[in-house]
N, C-alpha and C positions, 0 to 999 in steps of 0.2 A: 069469017070472024069466029065461027065455032072452033075451027082448028087452033086459032090463036088462044082462045079461052082454055082449051084442052092443054096447050103447051104451057100456059101460065100456071094452071093448077097443078100440072106435073112438077114444075120447078118449085112451087110453094110446097108441095108434099115432100119432095125429095130433100129440101134444105131446111124445112121449118124447125125440126128438132135440133139440128146442128146450130142454127142461128140462135135459138133459145139458149143453148148451153154457152155459146160464145158471148151472148149479150150480158150474161151475169158478170162479166169482167169489164164492161164499159165504164163503170165508175172508177175502177182501178186504173185502166188504161188512160182515162181522161186526166186523172191525178198525176200521172207520170209524164204527161207532155211537157217537154222542156227541162226535165230532170233526169238524172241518172237512175236506172233501175237495177244497177249492179256496180261492181267494183272489181279490183284485182287484189288478190292475196299474194303476198311475196313470202314463200316459205323460208327463203334464205336470208330474210331481213336485210335486204339491200345488197347482198353479195351478187356479183354479176354471173355467177355460175348456176343460178337456179332459174326456173321458168316461172313467170307470174301466172297464177291460176285465177281464171275469172270466177267471181261469185255473183250470184243473182238473188234478187228480191224473191221471197217465196211466192208473192202474188204473180210475179212474171212467170215463174216456173210452173205454177198451176195453170195459168193461161196457155202456155206453150204445150203442156201435156194435153190440155183439153183440145186445142186446135189440131194437134197431131192426130187425134182420133176422129176428126170430122171428115166428111166426104169432099171437103174443099181442097184438101192437100193434093197438089198436082206436081209431080216430079218434072213435068214438061212445062213449067211456068215460063221458061225463057222463050218458048215459041209464042205465047201469048204476048209477052213483052215485045217481041219482034213484030208481031202482027199489028199491034196497036202503037208501035214506035215509042215505047216508054224507055227513057234513058236515065231519068233521075227522079227525085221525089216530087218535083213540080209536075212532071208528066204523069206520075202516079196519082197525084191529087186531082189533076184535071180529068183523068180517066175514071177515078172513083166518083167524081161529081156527075159525069155524064152517063154512067152505067145504068142500064134498065134491067128489069126482072129477067128478060130472056138472055141476058149476058152476064148473069150473076156469077158464072164461073170466072169471069175476069177479076172480080174481087177476091175470089179464092186463090187465083194465081198470084196476085199481089201479096196476099197473106202468106202464101207458100214460099215466096222468095225469102221473106224474113224468117219464117219458122224453119224451113229446110236449110237454107244457107247458114243459119245460126248453129246448126249441128256441127259445122266444120269451121266457121268463122265466128268467134266469140262475140264480136262487136255487133253483129246483125240483130240479135234479140234486143239488146239495149237500145240500139239505134232506131229500130222500129217502134219502140215504146217512146223514146225521146222525141222523135220527129212527128209522132202522132199518126203515122200512116196506118198502123194496126188499129188504132182507135177509129180512125175515119172509115176504114174498110168495113169493120164490124158494125159500125153505126149505120152505114149505108145498107148493109145486108138486112139489118133489123128493120129499117125504114121500108125497104122494098117488100119484105115478107109481110109486115104489118099492113101495108097498103093493099097488097093483093090477096090477103086472106079474107075470105067471105064465108 
């Protein structure tokens, strides 16, 4: 039991500051569930020879920048997805719900998927905000840290 307490307190100490920073965006992320947090700008005004440029809500961009600086970012998130057999957002939701403090990195991997993939696939950032996965992951992180802080 003492080893478990030591492990838990290490997790809390490691992630507490990052979770505090991410938690500042919970209200914003909750407000974006089910709505678009970005759009596309067409510089050619409808001509088929131009590329549409994605534009994002400033709140979303601030959250993305904040998340990129945390220790939760895991470039190998796909291995966590494979280990926990997550294939779609329903699997992500189930995993978020069952994650405990000793597996808090799983929540980081889920967040990493949306943040890191969004750097190359424009729809990922808005999708993560719209489907509420980023909100649920950060909310669960906050719950775990608050519960185990003593």
